[in-house]
FILO-738718 format. One record per atom (N, C-alpha, C, CB): residue number from 0; residue in one letter; x, y, z. Coordinates in nm, 2 decimals. Glycine has a CB too. Layout:
BEGIN
+-----+----+--------+--------+--------+
!   i ! aa !     px !     py !     pz !
+-----+----+--------+--------+--------+
! NUM !  a !      X !      Y !      Z !
...
+-----+----+--------+--------+--------+
***
This chain:
BEGIN
+-----+----+--------+--------+--------+
!   i ! aa !     px !     py !     pz !
+-----+----+--------+--------+--------+
!   0 !  m !   2.34 !   1.07 !   1.55 !
!   0 !  m !   2.31 !   1.05 !   1.42 !
!   0 !  m !   2.23 !   0.92 !   1.39 !
!   0 !  m !   2.43 !   1.05 !   1.36 !
!   1 !  q !   2.29 !   0.80 !   1.44 !
!   1 !  q !   2.24 !   0.67 !   1.45 !
!   1 !  q !   2.09 !   0.68 !   1.47 !
!   1 !  q !   2.31 !   0.59 !   1.57 !
!   2 !  a !   2.08 !   0.72 !   1.59 !
!   2 !  a !   1.94 !   0.72 !   1.65 !
!   2 !  a !   1.84 !   0.81 !   1.57 !
!   2 !  a !   1.95 !   0.77 !   1.79 !
!   3 !  a !   1.87 !   0.92 !   1.50 !
!   3 !  a !   1.79 !   0.98 !   1.42 !
!   3 !  a !   1.77 !   0.89 !   1.28 !
!   3 !  a !   1.85 !   1.12 !   1.41 !
!   4 !  r !   1.87 !   0.84 !   1.23 !
!   4 !  r !   1.85 !   0.74 !   1.12 !
!   4 !  r !   1.74 !   0.63 !   1.15 !
!   4 !  r !   1.99 !   0.66 !   1.11 !
!   5 !  i !   1.76 !   0.56 !   1.27 !
!   5 !  i !   1.67 !   0.47 !   1.32 !
!   5 !  i !   1.52 !   0.52 !   1.32 !
!   5 !  i !   1.71 !   0.43 !   1.46 !
!   6 !  q !   1.51 !   0.64 !   1.38 !
!   6 !  q !   1.37 !   0.69 !   1.39 !
!   6 !  q !   1.32 !   0.71 !   1.27 !
!   6 !  q !   1.35 !   0.82 !   1.48 !
!   7 !  l !   1.39 !   0.77 !   1.18 !
!   7 !  l !   1.34 !   0.78 !   1.03 !
!   7 !  l !   1.31 !   0.68 !   0.96 !
!   7 !  l !   1.43 !   0.83 !   0.96 !
!   8 !  a !   1.40 !   0.56 !   0.96 !
!   8 !  a !   1.38 !   0.44 !   0.89 !
!   8 !  a !   1.24 !   0.37 !   0.96 !
!   8 !  a !   1.53 !   0.34 !   0.90 !
!   9 !  s !   1.23 !   0.39 !   1.09 !
!   9 !  s !   1.10 !   0.33 !   1.16 !
!   9 !  s !   0.98 !   0.40 !   1.11 !
!   9 !  s !   1.11 !   0.35 !   1.32 !
!  10 !  l !   0.98 !   0.53 !   1.09 !
!  10 !  l !   0.87 !   0.62 !   1.05 !
!  10 !  l !   0.83 !   0.58 !   0.92 !
!  10 !  l !   0.91 !   0.77 !   1.05 !
!  11 !  t !   0.95 !   0.58 !   0.82 !
!  11 !  t !   0.90 !   0.56 !   0.67 !
!  11 !  t !   0.87 !   0.41 !   0.65 !
!  11 !  t !   1.01 !   0.60 !   0.57 !
!  12 !  a !   0.93 !   0.31 !   0.73 !
!  12 !  a !   0.87 !   0.17 !   0.72 !
!  12 !  a !   0.73 !   0.17 !   0.77 !
!  12 !  a !   0.95 !   0.08 !   0.80 !
!  13 !  t !   0.69 !   0.24 !   0.87 !
!  13 !  t !   0.56 !   0.25 !   0.94 !
!  13 !  t !   0.46 !   0.29 !   0.81 !
!  13 !  t !   0.57 !   0.36 !   1.07 !
!  14 !  s !   0.50 !   0.41 !   0.77 !
!  14 !  s !   0.42 !   0.46 !   0.66 !
!  14 !  s !   0.41 !   0.37 !   0.53 !
!  14 !  s !   0.47 !   0.59 !   0.62 !
!  15 !  k !   0.51 !   0.31 !   0.51 !
!  15 !  k !   0.50 !   0.20 !   0.39 !
!  15 !  k !   0.40 !   0.09 !   0.43 !
!  15 !  k !   0.66 !   0.11 !   0.36 !
!  16 !  f !   0.41 !   0.05 !   0.55 !
!  16 !  f !   0.31 !  -0.05 !   0.59 !
!  16 !  f !   0.17 !  -0.01 !   0.59 !
!  16 !  f !   0.35 !  -0.10 !   0.72 !
!  17 !  l !   0.14 !   0.12 !   0.64 !
!  17 !  l !   0.00 !   0.17 !   0.65 !
!  17 !  l !  -0.04 !   0.20 !   0.51 !
!  17 !  l !  -0.01 !   0.29 !   0.74 !
!  18 !  v !   0.04 !   0.24 !   0.42 !
!  18 !  v !  -0.01 !   0.27 !   0.28 !
!  18 !  v !  -0.04 !   0.15 !   0.21 !
!  18 !  v !   0.08 !   0.36 !   0.21 !
!  19 !  g !   0.05 !   0.05 !   0.21 !
!  19 !  g !   0.03 !  -0.09 !   0.17 !
!  19 !  g !  -0.10 !  -0.15 !   0.21 !
!  19 !  g !   0.14 !  -0.17 !   0.22 !
!  20 !  w !  -0.14 !  -0.13 !   0.36 !
!  20 !  w !  -0.25 !  -0.17 !   0.40 !
!  20 !  w !  -0.37 !  -0.12 !   0.34 !
!  20 !  w !  -0.26 !  -0.15 !   0.52 !
!  21 !  a !  -0.37 !   0.02 !   0.33 !
!  21 !  a !  -0.49 !   0.10 !   0.29 !
!  21 !  a !  -0.50 !   0.06 !   0.13 !
!  21 !  a !  -0.47 !   0.28 !   0.32 !
!  22 !  q !  -0.40 !   0.05 !   0.07 !
!  22 !  q !  -0.42 !   0.00 !  -0.08 !
!  22 !  q !  -0.49 !  -0.13 !  -0.08 !
!  22 !  q !  -0.30 !  -0.01 !  -0.15 !
!  23 !  a !  -0.43 !  -0.23 !  -0.02 !
!  23 !  a !  -0.49 !  -0.36 !   0.00 !
!  23 !  a !  -0.62 !  -0.36 !   0.02 !
!  23 !  a !  -0.43 !  -0.42 !   0.10 !
!  24 !  a !  -0.67 !  -0.28 !   0.14 !
!  24 !  a !  -0.79 !  -0.29 !   0.18 !
!  24 !  a !  -0.89 !  -0.23 !   0.08 !
!  24 !  a !  -0.79 !  -0.23 !   0.30 !
!  25 !  d !  -0.86 !  -0.12 !  -0.01 !
!  25 !  d !  -0.92 !  -0.07 !  -0.11 !
!  25 !  d !  -0.95 !  -0.16 !  -0.21 !
!  25 !  d !  -0.86 !   0.03 !  -0.16 !
!  26 !  r !  -0.83 !  -0.22 !  -0.26 !
!  26 !  r !  -0.86 !  -0.32 !  -0.38 !
!  26 !  r !  -0.94 !  -0.45 !  -0.33 !
!  26 !  r !  -0.70 !  -0.38 !  -0.44 !
!  27 !  y !  -0.93 !  -0.48 !  -0.20 !
!  27 !  y !  -1.04 !  -0.59 !  -0.15 !
!  27 !  y !  -1.18 !  -0.53 !  -0.16 !
!  27 !  y !  -1.02 !  -0.63 !   0.02 !
!  28 !  t !  -1.21 !  -0.44 !  -0.10 !
!  28 !  t !  -1.35 !  -0.38 !  -0.08 !
!  28 !  t !  -1.40 !  -0.35 !  -0.23 !
!  28 !  t !  -1.34 !  -0.24 !   0.00 !
!  29 !  q !  -1.31 !  -0.32 !  -0.32 !
!  29 !  q !  -1.35 !  -0.29 !  -0.46 !
!  29 !  q !  -1.39 !  -0.42 !  -0.52 !
!  29 !  q !  -1.24 !  -0.22 !  -0.56 !
!  30 !  r !  -1.31 !  -0.52 !  -0.49 !
!  30 !  r !  -1.32 !  -0.65 !  -0.56 !
!  30 !  r !  -1.46 !  -0.72 !  -0.51 !
!  30 !  r !  -1.19 !  -0.75 !  -0.53 !
!  31 !  l !  -1.48 !  -0.70 !  -0.38 !
!  31 !  l !  -1.60 !  -0.74 !  -0.30 !
!  31 !  l !  -1.73 !  -0.68 !  -0.36 !
!  31 !  l !  -1.57 !  -0.69 !  -0.17 !
!  32 !  s !  -1.72 !  -0.55 !  -0.37 !
!  32 !  s !  -1.83 !  -0.48 !  -0.44 !
!  32 !  s !  -1.85 !  -0.52 !  -0.58 !
!  32 !  s !  -1.82 !  -0.34 !  -0.44 !
!  33 !  d !  -1.76 !  -0.53 !  -0.65 !
!  33 !  d !  -1.78 !  -0.56 !  -0.80 !
!  33 !  d !  -1.83 !  -0.70 !  -0.79 !
!  33 !  d !  -1.65 !  -0.55 !  -0.90 !
!  34 !  e !  -1.81 !  -0.81 !  -0.71 !
!  34 !  e !  -1.86 !  -0.94 !  -0.71 !
!  34 !  e !  -2.01 !  -0.94 !  -0.67 !
!  34 !  e !  -1.78 !  -1.03 !  -0.64 !
!  35 !  l !  -2.02 !  -0.85 !  -0.56 !
!  35 !  l !  -2.17 !  -0.86 !  -0.51 !
!  35 !  l !  -2.26 !  -0.77 !  -0.62 !
!  35 !  l !  -2.19 !  -0.79 !  -0.35 !
!  36 !  l !  -2.22 !  -0.67 !  -0.66 !
!  36 !  l !  -2.29 !  -0.61 !  -0.78 !
!  36 !  l !  -2.32 !  -0.69 !  -0.89 !
!  36 !  l !  -2.21 !  -0.50 !  -0.83 !
!  37 !  a !  -2.22 !  -0.78 !  -0.92 !
!  37 !  a !  -2.25 !  -0.87 !  -1.04 !
!  37 !  a !  -2.35 !  -0.96 !  -1.01 !
!  37 !  a !  -2.13 !  -0.95 !  -1.08 !
!  38 !  r !  -2.33 !  -1.01 !  -0.90 !
!  38 !  r !  -2.44 !  -1.11 !  -0.85 !
!  38 !  r !  -2.58 !  -1.04 !  -0.84 !
!  38 !  r !  -2.40 !  -1.16 !  -0.70 !
!  39 !  a !  -2.58 !  -0.91 !  -0.80 !
!  39 !  a !  -2.71 !  -0.86 !  -0.80 !
!  39 !  a !  -2.78 !  -0.82 !  -0.94 !
!  39 !  a !  -2.71 !  -0.73 !  -0.72 !
!  40 !  r !  -2.69 !  -0.80 !  -1.02 !
!  40 !  r !  -2.75 !  -0.77 !  -1.17 !
!  40 !  r !  -2.77 !  -0.92 !  -1.23 !
!  40 !  r !  -2.64 !  -0.67 !  -1.27 !
!  41 !  g !  -2.75 !  -1.02 !  -1.16 !
!  41 !  g !  -2.77 !  -1.16 !  -1.24 !
!  41 !  g !  -2.65 !  -1.20 !  -1.34 !
!  41 !  g !  -2.90 !  -1.15 !  -1.32 !
!  42 !  e !  -2.54 !  -1.13 !  -1.34 !
!  42 !  e !  -2.43 !  -1.18 !  -1.42 !
!  42 !  e !  -2.36 !  -1.30 !  -1.36 !
!  42 !  e !  -2.33 !  -1.07 !  -1.44 !
!  43 !  t !  -2.37 !  -1.33 !  -1.23 !
!  43 !  t !  -2.30 !  -1.46 !  -1.19 !
!  43 !  t !  -2.40 !  -1.53 !  -1.11 !
!  43 !  t !  -2.17 !  -1.45 !  -1.09 !
!  44 !  a !  -2.40 !  -1.67 !  -1.11 !
!  44 !  a !  -2.49 !  -1.75 !  -1.03 !
!  44 !  a !  -2.45 !  -1.74 !  -0.88 !
!  44 !  a !  -2.49 !  -1.90 !  -1.09 !
!  45 !  s !  -2.54 !  -1.76 !  -0.79 !
!  45 !  s !  -2.53 !  -1.74 !  -0.66 !
!  45 !  s !  -2.43 !  -1.85 !  -0.60 !
!  45 !  s !  -2.67 !  -1.73 !  -0.59 !
!  46 !  g !  -2.41 !  -1.97 !  -0.68 !
!  46 !  g !  -2.31 !  -2.06 !  -0.65 !
!  46 !  g !  -2.17 !  -2.02 !  -0.66 !
!  46 !  g !  -2.32 !  -2.17 !  -0.71 !
!  47 !  e !  -2.15 !  -1.95 !  -0.77 !
!  47 !  e !  -2.02 !  -1.88 !  -0.80 !
!  47 !  e !  -1.98 !  -1.79 !  -0.69 !
!  47 !  e !  -2.02 !  -1.81 !  -0.93 !
!  48 !  l !  -2.08 !  -1.72 !  -0.64 !
!  48 !  l !  -2.04 !  -1.60 !  -0.57 !
!  48 !  l !  -1.95 !  -1.64 !  -0.44 !
!  48 !  l !  -2.17 !  -1.51 !  -0.54 !
!  49 !  v !  -1.98 !  -1.75 !  -0.37 !
!  49 !  v !  -1.90 !  -1.78 !  -0.24 !
!  49 !  v !  -1.76 !  -1.81 !  -0.30 !
!  49 !  v !  -1.96 !  -1.91 !  -0.15 !
!  50 !  g !  -1.73 !  -1.88 !  -0.41 !
!  50 !  g !  -1.60 !  -1.90 !  -0.47 !
!  50 !  g !  -1.53 !  -1.79 !  -0.48 !
!  50 !  g !  -1.61 !  -1.97 !  -0.59 !
!  51 !  r !  -1.60 !  -1.68 !  -0.56 !
!  51 !  r !  -1.53 !  -1.57 !  -0.59 !
!  51 !  r !  -1.50 !  -1.47 !  -0.47 !
!  51 !  r !  -1.60 !  -1.50 !  -0.70 !
!  52 !  l !  -1.58 !  -1.47 !  -0.38 !
!  52 !  l !  -1.55 !  -1.40 !  -0.25 !
!  52 !  l !  -1.44 !  -1.46 !  -0.19 !
!  52 !  l !  -1.65 !  -1.41 !  -0.15 !
!  53 !  a !  -1.42 !  -1.59 !  -0.18 !
!  53 !  a !  -1.33 !  -1.68 !  -0.12 !
!  53 !  a !  -1.18 !  -1.64 !  -0.18 !
!  53 !  a !  -1.38 !  -1.84 !  -0.17 !
!  54 !  a !  -1.19 !  -1.64 !  -0.32 !
!  54 !  a !  -1.09 !  -1.60 !  -0.40 !
!  54 !  a !  -1.01 !  -1.46 !  -0.37 !
!  54 !  a !  -1.14 !  -1.59 !  -0.53 !
!  55 !  a !  -1.10 !  -1.36 !  -0.37 !
!  55 !  a !  -1.08 !  -1.21 !  -0.32 !
!  55 !  a !  -1.02 !  -1.21 !  -0.20 !
!  55 !  a !  -1.21 !  -1.13 !  -0.31 !
!  56 !  s !  -1.06 !  -1.29 !  -0.10 !
!  56 !  s !  -1.02 !  -1.30 !   0.05 !
!  56 !  s !  -0.89 !  -1.37 !   0.05 !
!  56 !  s !  -1.13 !  -1.37 !   0.15 !
!  57 !  s !  -0.86 !  -1.46 !  -0.03 !
!  57 !  s !  -0.73 !  -1.53 !  -0.04 !
!  57 !  s !  -0.62 !  -1.43 !  -0.09 !
!  57 !  s !  -0.74 !  -1.66 !  -0.12 !
!  58 !  v !  -0.65 !  -1.36 !  -0.19 !
!  58 !  v !  -0.56 !  -1.25 !  -0.26 !
!  58 !  v !  -0.54 !  -1.16 !  -0.16 !
!  58 !  v !  -0.63 !  -1.17 !  -0.39 !
!  59 !  h !  -0.64 !  -1.09 !  -0.07 !
!  59 !  h !  -0.63 !  -1.00 !   0.02 !
!  59 !  h !  -0.54 !  -1.05 !   0.11 !
!  59 !  h !  -0.74 !  -0.95 !   0.08 !
!  60 !  l !  -0.56 !  -1.16 !   0.18 !
!  60 !  l !  -0.47 !  -1.22 !   0.29 !
!  60 !  l !  -0.33 !  -1.23 !   0.24 !
!  60 !  l !  -0.53 !  -1.37 !   0.33 !
!  61 !  s !  -0.31 !  -1.28 !   0.14 !
!  61 !  s !  -0.17 !  -1.28 !   0.08 !
!  61 !  s !  -0.11 !  -1.14 !   0.07 !
!  61 !  s !  -0.18 !  -1.35 !  -0.07 !
!  62 !  e !  -0.17 !  -1.06 !   0.01 !
!  62 !  e !  -0.12 !  -0.92 !   0.01 !
!  62 !  e !  -0.08 !  -0.87 !   0.17 !
!  62 !  e !  -0.25 !  -0.83 !  -0.05 !
!  63 !  i !  -0.19 !  -0.89 !   0.25 !
!  63 !  i !  -0.18 !  -0.83 !   0.39 !
!  63 !  i !  -0.05 !  -0.90 !   0.45 !
!  63 !  i !  -0.31 !  -0.85 !   0.48 !
!  64 !  t !  -0.05 !  -1.04 !   0.45 !
!  64 !  t !   0.07 !  -1.11 !   0.51 !
!  64 !  t !   0.20 !  -1.06 !   0.46 !
!  64 !  t !   0.06 !  -1.24 !   0.47 !
!  65 !  s !   0.22 !  -1.02 !   0.33 !
!  65 !  s !   0.35 !  -0.97 !   0.28 !
!  65 !  s !   0.39 !  -0.83 !   0.34 !
!  65 !  s !   0.36 !  -0.96 !   0.11 !
!  66 !  l !   0.30 !  -0.76 !   0.38 !
!  66 !  l !   0.34 !  -0.61 !   0.42 !
!  66 !  l !   0.43 !  -0.60 !   0.54 !
!  66 !  l !   0.20 !  -0.52 !   0.47 !
!  67 !  p !   0.43 !  -0.69 !   0.63 !
!  67 !  p !   0.53 !  -0.67 !   0.74 !
!  67 !  p !   0.68 !  -0.69 !   0.68 !
!  67 !  p !   0.50 !  -0.79 !   0.86 !
!  68 !  n !   0.69 !  -0.79 !   0.59 !
!  68 !  n !   0.81 !  -0.83 !   0.54 !
!  68 !  n !   0.86 !  -0.69 !   0.45 !
!  68 !  n !   0.79 !  -0.98 !   0.44 !
!  69 !  a !   0.78 !  -0.65 !   0.38 !
!  69 !  a !   0.80 !  -0.54 !   0.29 !
!  69 !  a !   0.86 !  -0.42 !   0.37 !
!  69 !  a !   0.67 !  -0.50 !   0.21 !
!  70 !  a !   0.78 !  -0.39 !   0.49 !
!  70 !  a !   0.84 !  -0.29 !   0.59 !
!  70 !  a !   0.97 !  -0.32 !   0.65 !
!  70 !  a !   0.75 !  -0.28 !   0.70 !
!  71 !  v !   0.99 !  -0.43 !   0.68 !
!  71 !  v !   1.11 !  -0.47 !   0.75 !
!  71 !  v !   1.22 !  -0.45 !   0.63 !
!  71 !  v !   1.10 !  -0.62 !   0.82 !
!  72 !  r !   1.20 !  -0.49 !   0.51 !
!  72 !  r !   1.31 !  -0.48 !   0.41 !
!  72 !  r !   1.33 !  -0.33 !   0.38 !
!  72 !  r !   1.27 !  -0.55 !   0.28 !
!  73 !  h !   1.21 !  -0.25 !   0.39 !
!  73 !  h !   1.23 !  -0.09 !   0.35 !
!  73 !  h !   1.32 !  -0.04 !   0.47 !
!  73 !  h !   1.07 !   0.01 !   0.33 !
!  74 !  f !   1.30 !  -0.07 !   0.60 !
!  74 !  f !   1.38 !  -0.04 !   0.71 !
!  74 !  f !   1.51 !  -0.08 !   0.71 !
!  74 !  f !   1.32 !  -0.08 !   0.83 !
!  75 !  n !   1.53 !  -0.20 !   0.66 !
!  75 !  n !   1.69 !  -0.23 !   0.65 !
!  75 !  n !   1.76 !  -0.15 !   0.56 !
!  75 !  n !   1.72 !  -0.38 !   0.62 !
!  76 !  r !   1.69 !  -0.14 !   0.44 !
!  76 !  r !   1.75 !  -0.05 !   0.33 !
!  76 !  r !   1.78 !   0.09 !   0.38 !
!  76 !  r !   1.64 !  -0.04 !   0.21 !
!  77 !  q !   1.67 !   0.15 !   0.45 !
!  77 !  q !   1.70 !   0.28 !   0.50 !
!  77 !  q !   1.83 !   0.28 !   0.60 !
!  77 !  q !   1.57 !   0.33 !   0.57 !
!  78 !  l !   1.85 !   0.19 !   0.67 !
!  78 !  l !   1.96 !   0.19 !   0.78 !
!  78 !  l !   2.09 !   0.16 !   0.70 !
!  78 !  l !   1.93 !   0.08 !   0.90 !
!  79 !  a !   2.08 !   0.07 !   0.58 !
!  79 !  a !   2.20 !   0.04 !   0.51 !
!  79 !  a !   2.23 !   0.16 !   0.42 !
!  79 !  a !   2.19 !  -0.09 !   0.43 !
!  80 !  g !   2.16 !   0.25 !   0.41 !
!  80 !  g !   2.18 !   0.37 !   0.32 !
!  80 !  g !   2.16 !   0.34 !   0.18 !
!  80 !  g !   2.31 !   0.42 !   0.34 !
!  81 !  t !   2.08 !   0.23 !   0.15 !
!  81 !  t !   2.06 !   0.19 !   0.00 !
!  81 !  t !   1.93 !   0.21 !  -0.05 !
!  81 !  t !   2.09 !   0.06 !  -0.02 !
!  82 !  a !   1.85 !   0.29 !   0.03 !
!  82 !  a !   1.72 !   0.33 !  -0.02 !
!  82 !  a !   1.71 !   0.40 !  -0.13 !
!  82 !  a !   1.65 !   0.41 !   0.08 !
!  83 !  k !   1.63 !   0.40 !  -0.23 !
!  83 !  k !   1.62 !   0.46 !  -0.36 !
!  83 !  k !   1.58 !   0.60 !  -0.32 !
!  83 !  k !   1.50 !   0.39 !  -0.46 !
!  84 !  p !   1.66 !   0.69 !  -0.36 !
!  84 !  p !   1.66 !   0.83 !  -0.36 !
!  84 !  p !   1.54 !   0.88 !  -0.40 !
!  84 !  p !   1.76 !   0.89 !  -0.43 !
!  85 !  r !   1.45 !   0.96 !  -0.33 !
!  85 !  r !   1.34 !   1.03 !  -0.40 !
!  85 !  r !   1.38 !   1.12 !  -0.51 !
!  85 !  r !   1.26 !   1.12 !  -0.30 !
!  86 !  e !   1.29 !   1.12 !  -0.60 !
!  86 !  e !   1.31 !   1.22 !  -0.70 !
!  86 !  e !   1.29 !   1.38 !  -0.66 !
!  86 !  e !   1.23 !   1.19 !  -0.81 !
!  87 !  t !   1.37 !   1.45 !  -0.69 !
!  87 !  t !   1.37 !   1.59 !  -0.64 !
!  87 !  t !   1.35 !   1.69 !  -0.75 !
!  87 !  t !   1.50 !   1.63 !  -0.56 !
!  88 !  r !   1.27 !   1.79 !  -0.71 !
!  88 !  r !   1.26 !   1.90 !  -0.82 !
!  88 !  r !   1.35 !   2.01 !  -0.79 !
!  88 !  r !   1.11 !   1.96 !  -0.83 !
!  89 !  p !   1.40 !   2.07 !  -0.90 !
!  89 !  p !   1.49 !   2.18 !  -0.86 !
!  89 !  p !   1.41 !   2.30 !  -0.80 !
!  89 !  p !   1.57 !   2.22 !  -0.99 !
!  90 !  l !   1.46 !   2.37 !  -0.71 !
!  90 !  l !   1.42 !   2.47 !  -0.65 !
!  90 !  l !   1.41 !   2.60 !  -0.75 !
!  90 !  l !   1.50 !   2.49 !  -0.54 !
!  91 !  t !   1.30 !   2.67 !  -0.75 !
!  91 !  t !   1.28 !   2.78 !  -0.82 !
!  91 !  t !   1.27 !   2.91 !  -0.74 !
!  91 !  t !   1.16 !   2.75 !  -0.90 !
!  92 !  k !   1.32 !   3.00 !  -0.79 !
!  92 !  k !   1.30 !   3.12 !  -0.72 !
!  92 !  k !   1.18 !   3.19 !  -0.70 !
!  92 !  k !   1.37 !   3.19 !  -0.77 !
!  93 !  r !   1.11 !   3.23 !  -0.62 !
!  93 !  r !   1.00 !   3.31 !  -0.61 !
!  93 !  r !   0.99 !   3.43 !  -0.69 !
!  93 !  r !   0.97 !   3.33 !  -0.48 !
!  94 !  s !   0.91 !   3.47 !  -0.74 !
!  94 !  s !   0.91 !   3.61 !  -0.81 !
!  94 !  s !   0.88 !   3.71 !  -0.67 !
!  94 !  s !   0.79 !   3.63 !  -0.94 !
!  95 !  k !   0.90 !   3.82 !  -0.70 !
!  95 !  k !   0.86 !   3.92 !  -0.62 !
!  95 !  k !   0.71 !   3.94 !  -0.61 !
!  95 !  k !   0.93 !   4.04 !  -0.65 !
!  96 !  e !   0.64 !   3.90 !  -0.72 !
!  96 !  e !   0.51 !   3.92 !  -0.73 !
!  96 !  e !   0.42 !   3.82 !  -0.64 !
!  96 !  e !   0.47 !   3.91 !  -0.87 !
!  97 !  s !   0.49 !   3.71 !  -0.63 !
!  97 !  s !   0.43 !   3.60 !  -0.55 !
!  97 !  s !   0.44 !   3.60 !  -0.40 !
!  97 !  s !   0.48 !   3.49 !  -0.59 !
!  98 !  s !   0.52 !   3.70 !  -0.37 !
!  98 !  s !   0.58 !   3.71 !  -0.24 !
!  98 !  s !   0.47 !   3.77 !  -0.15 !
!  98 !  s !   0.71 !   3.81 !  -0.24 !
+-----+----+--------+--------+--------+
***
């Protein structure tokens, strides 16, 4: 039973890490795109672009470097049995028509 709990905790922690990475990457590319489009439209000066891109990169790196710790915390909560329970929906009986 303990081995199964460890495996499940590992899978959910890995999933949490990968989802966090994908979300961070999406936010980063959106921010870069917004900044480059603003520059292309002439809304920002070329001198400002480098600073804005550096700021976006800094935020992204901060988010990415926090992901391993979040995954480890999630793993530890899973093993300790204190993970937040997922919201469950009540099971409904299928009607004979939908079978």
